[in-house]
C-alpha positions in Angstrom: 0.0 0.0 0.0 1.4 3.4 -1.0 2.0 5.8 1.9 0.6 8.6 -0.2 -2.9 7.2 -0.3 -5.3 9.0 2.1 -7.3 6.4 4.0 -11.0 6.9 4.9 -11.6 6.4 8.6 -14.8 5.7 10.6 -17.8 7.8 9.3 -15.8 8.7 6.2 -16.5 5.2 4.9 -19.8 5.5 3.0 -19.8 2.2 1.1 -21.7 -0.8 2.6 -21.0 -3.6 3.2 -17.3 -4.0 3.8 -15.0 -6.9 4.1 -13.8 -6.7 7.7 -10.5 -7.6 9.5 -10.6 -7.2 13.2 -7.8 -5.8 15.5 -6.4 -9.2 16.0 -6.0 -9.7 12.2 -8.8 -12.2 12.0 -10.9 -12.1 8.8 -14.5 -11.5 9.9 -16.0 -11.5 6.5 -18.5 -9.2 4.7 -20.5 -7.2 7.2 -22.6 -4.0 7.0 -20.5 -0.8 7.6 -22.6 0.2 10.6 -21.9 -3.1 12.3 -18.1 -2.8 11.5 -18.2 0.7 13.0 -19.9 -0.5 16.2 -17.3 -3.3 16.5 -14.5 -0.7 16.2 -16.0 1.5 18.8 -16.6 -1.4 21.2 -12.8 -2.2 20.9 -11.9 1.5 21.5 -10.3 1.7 18.0 -11.0 3.0 14.5 -12.4 1.5 11.3 -9.9 2.1 8.5 -10.5 1.5 4.8 -7.4 -0.3 3.6 -8.3 -1.3 0.1 -10.9 1.1 -1.3 -10.7 -0.2 -4.9 -11.9 -3.7 -4.0 -15.5 -4.6 -3.9 -16.5 -4.8 -1.1 -13.7 -2.6 0.2 -11.4 -4.2 2.8 -11.6 -2.4 6.2 -9.5 -3.1 9.3 -10.1 -2.3 12.9 -7.0 -0.6 14.3 -5.5 2.3 16.2 -5.3 4.8 13.3 -3.2 7.3 15.2 -0.6 4.6 15.9 -0.8 3.5 12.2 0.0 7.0 11.0 2.9 7.4 13.4 4.4 4.1 12.2 4.1 5.2 8.5 5.8 8.6 9.2 8.5 6.8 11.1 9.2 4.5 8.1 9.3 7.6 5.8 11.9 9.2 8.0 13.9 5.9 8.1 14.3 5.6 4.3 17.1 3.5 3.1 20.3 5.3 2.2 20.3 6.2 -1.5 23.0 3.9 -2.6 25.6 5.0 -5.1 28.4 3.2 -6.9 31.9 4.6 -6.2 34.8 3.5 -8.4 38.3 2.7 -7.3 40.8 2.1 -10.1 43.9 -0.1 -9.8 46.7 -1.3 -12.0 48.5 -4.7 -11.8 51.6 -2.7 -10.8 49.9 -0.5 -8.1 52.4 -0.2 -5.3 51.5 -1.3 -1.8 51.1 2.1 -0.2 48.9 3.3 -3.1 46.8 0.2 -2.7 46.4 0.8 1.0 45.2 4.3 0.3 42.7 3.2 -2.3 41.4 0.5 0.1 40.9 3.1 2.8 38.8 5.0 0.3 36.8 1.9 -0.6 36.2 1.1 3.1 34.9 4.6 3.6 32.5 4.3 0.7 31.2 1.0 2.1 30.8 2.4 5.6 28.7 5.2 4.1 26.5 2.6 2.5 27.6 2.8 -1.1 28.7 0.0 -3.4 32.2 0.0 -4.7 33.3 -0.8 -8.2 36.9 -1.9 -8.2 38.4 -1.7 -11.7 41.7 -3.2 -12.7 43.1 -1.4 -15.9 45.5 -3.2 -18.2 47.9 -1.6 -20.5 49.7 -3.4 -23.4 50.9 -6.9 -22.5 49.5 -6.6 -18.9 46.3 -8.1 -20.1 48.1 -11.4 -20.5 48.8 -11.5 -16.8 45.2 -11.5 -15.5 46.2 -14.0 -12.8 47.8 -11.1 -11.0 44.5 -9.2 -11.1 42.5 -12.2 -9.8 45.0 -12.6 -6.9 44.7 -8.9 -6.0 40.9 -9.2 -6.1 40.9 -12.2 -3.9 43.0 -10.3 -1.3 40.7 -7.3 -1.5 37.6 -9.5 -0.9 39.3 -11.1 2.2 40.4 -7.7 3.5 36.9 -6.2 3.1 35.0 -9.3 4.3 34.2 -7.6 7.7 32.3 -4.8 6.0 31.3 -6.0 2.5 30.1 -8.9 0.3 30.7 -9.7 -3.3 27.9 -8.1 -5.3 29.4 -8.9 -8.7 32.3 -11.4 -9.1 35.4 -10.4 -11.1 34.7 -10.3 -14.8 36.8 -9.1 -17.8 35.6 -6.5 -20.3 38.2 -5.6 -22.9 41.2 -4.0 -21.2 39.8 -4.0 -17.7 38.6 -6.4 -15.0 35.9 -5.3 -12.5 34.6 -6.4 -9.2 31.7 -4.9 -7.3 31.4 -5.0 -3.5 28.3 -4.2 -1.5 28.1 -3.1 2.1 26.9 -5.8 4.6 24.5 -3.3 6.2 23.3 0.2 5.5 24.2 3.0 8.0 21.4 4.0 10.4 19.4 7.2 9.5 20.7 10.3 11.2 19.1 11.1 14.5 16.9 14.2 14.5 18.1 17.0 16.8 15.9 17.4 19.8 16.6 20.5 22.0 17.0 19.8 25.7 14.2 20.9 27.9 15.2 23.6 30.4 14.9 22.3 34.1 11.6 23.1 35.7 11.8 25.9 38.3 10.3 25.3 41.7 7.3 27.4 42.5 8.2 30.4 44.7 5.8 29.2 47.4 7.5 25.8 47.7 10.9 27.6 47.9 9.8 29.9 50.6 8.3 27.1 52.7 11.4 25.0 52.3 13.6 28.0 53.4 11.3 28.6 56.4 11.7 25.0 57.5 15.5 25.4 57.4 15.4 28.7 59.4 12.9 27.5 62.0 14.5 26.7 65.5 14.6 23.1 66.3 12.0 21.8 68.8 13.2 21.0 72.3 12.8 17.5 73.7 9.8 17.1 75.9 11.9 16.4 79.1 13.8 19.7 78.7 10.5 21.6 78.2 9.1 20.2 81.4 12.2 21.0 83.4 12.1 24.6 82.2 8.5 24.8 83.4 
């Protein structure tokens, strides 16, 4: 069901009868709309038209406010819009350059993007594809804690490619919520508390009798 569809609720549902699902997800069957509304009120819930284009339309007894909240929460928690980032290598890429490129690849994966690793061949390098396969195997092992193989190595002309996908997507950013200022005590309570502190302590009963 699309989240953009505006659902009819309770008295907004004019068609009768309806096919009813109760709040425990039991299929009740086809009942008059008035009866479905009465059952929803008896349960302290709402009657919501879930499939208006069906005949009879499918309605469900539920907490509509909670349903809207869950839909809005899902909208805010959209999956990260995944992109493909490319990292280019050569069969003769030196170790420190390879380490730098792998750090970049790891950063892309941590951000939730897929990584296209491309090995470029020049001249007679294409006859030594075993070197490329070995490098790709090492890369897959090194990135195994954060990624999986989305597309195994394949050769296309003068290049070989491998696609890695993140094992999990990053969580959506938390929305900023300003801290509430501490509540101030009412002035009367403060005055009463201060008076209790300033008041002289009561004398024990024995001392009071002796003074008398």
